[in-house]
Steps between C-alpha positions, in 0.01 A plus 500: 500500500391442141653588167339504161740429213428429137746293300474569129481190280649485152305706244455201276274342764232752401453302181468166680174338601527190724386184335137423571437128517157339473315465829556165677201275563515538880486878480189501281333241724569717809397829337178373346405220738496235222539128552606425145742711297680403181804685386538555125723807526867403525549246216584219740484132416155382615614137512744577774878458525704235328471185716869437445575847638290440810671164569841659454417781744385250762826307472706819528351648812756350735786698337357849556763583763749532208525797262383437149745413222591854395560385143183282480717241321253217475227727381725663240594156365133392484401817315798470266407141420137594431592784257824341363727785604807522726439546877718817476224647279239464777416727795236385752329782696252567774212502254516658154436837666844499662660422164337810340645712780840342465497561123424863571779530757749334269431695176317823572626841599318828552383643168489163321183393322299179519242404239192323638190401303190644668314367682731236649647376827559794736834372640682608181411860584598449862844371410560792264380769737698370797816560298386844377444379145213610275224263385399540139160328459398374159129445455369171358323507169140393450408183688798554736742372240865595536601793277857393419557784259403760767733326749793517255417865428508578867868396534743790555863518602375504863315170472653229708222239551192387302249284684279257315257314719379215282238380563427846637350571839218619508393454137599138436631592150847400381772618266543270201832358412508705183453823698763397756737423215438849365554661838828334589640557150411866499681605821853505633645538848155470663401217737176333394331339800247239393274438799371149434334446836189357321683312226380161611143600413580636157400252224526724194728342236696822453567556873859507628637544856816659361759231576590475132614861493724446798655199331558710190692766693239780518489722811184331628403383844201276548326515838281228646330405827401198704192680628266419209508160336694338779269640766753602764439875517513481879871427518600768243746379240565618144796494269663662199700354213745705291859504381760443770621858477148640567449257786837592656400872498178421677670281759706800611192666644327187633466458876648179645255225593225669301316178419407316821563133556138383465463699181808341352392147604145550372598650166764234431232231547220686325689555175509127451127449582388465139175332604391803703599735222303309237194468724514872577530590132202291403287633786592856404412451135162349592443781755571770240247347263245481786543873561495587129168316455343685789626840383365432151158409645502817709609713205813620687808575280822328613854450385600146401778411739825307481528511875304373806268803517252678274451874465127569455322828439205528739391853416505856634384384841808280524602600852147462633472153353849408630389597850172313467689188394717531812191551717376162363832328582683528164835682497616613156740778398351835400662662191516850647861443607589457129286787377225259396211582738244313290695173513570229756769233479376163596747222594403156378387288794377149539191403301292548817656843579454619143131395511445679830648815348290454181177450691570799726595725207194390300266584784661846550493580128132398487418748775668780304298425184 
């Protein structure tokens, strides 16, 4: 006896597209029968994880029969010390993605509006849609610069959250301190979320990660991750910093034990690994210049980046070239998912990985000429 029954999901799910991560190395090797594949698609740290984090994980393995510290006390203290805030102003999460969802659950209701620069990180849209809120995209101006006046003009009495990814993924551009000053001064009763996941790579003199606005009492939350500069994307840990009242609201919707033990141990050690951070910053800066030089020689327009990736315009045959790069063993991120089909986003790799990508791209571009 069989029975066919259809369970109707929430209507808001019609607006949601599952996150599409970059293909892992093993999958491309298996699909295409390649011995060597380099992944420059997910903005990972090519130098590997913080050595202090690895050592801390190894020492903590024997305690995995115990539940994690639900409050992540040691990690909160380490983050608070690094950013000179109170531990009560910190919330560690299972990657920054979880924090975006928690922010949505804590502050959004059906019919609310969320302002998101476009194109930007897709998880902002996901968090809004899952709560039945409406995403109000604001296009970047020429050169993918933030249009702060357009963002302010988009605010209505339904606006609850404004996201500012700075440096922005996928463009690598950032919002200057002057523009952020203008934004936070112009609005009331709206949470400004400054996604500073790539802040460690930003070396512009007028860049800010937003902590100063929190200290001054503005309704600002700054969001960061251990997946990028610290190189521990595999254990999933991010965090937010805001006023105690904002953090308390988010804690009400947080699952217990959301940050696993190894993630807490690794992040607590990694945040003190200044040597790894400095080495990674220097390697990234040199890698960006290596890519810029190659793009200039190939005559390919690109956006100067404050992050650990570069958005480069490869032409109207962008998808074809993206697939050809993958066939040669180079995984990059095609811009079609951001409405930029003639672009690819290239993560900065090691010097050797960058050169392999450059050589492969050069040969493919030459064939098209």
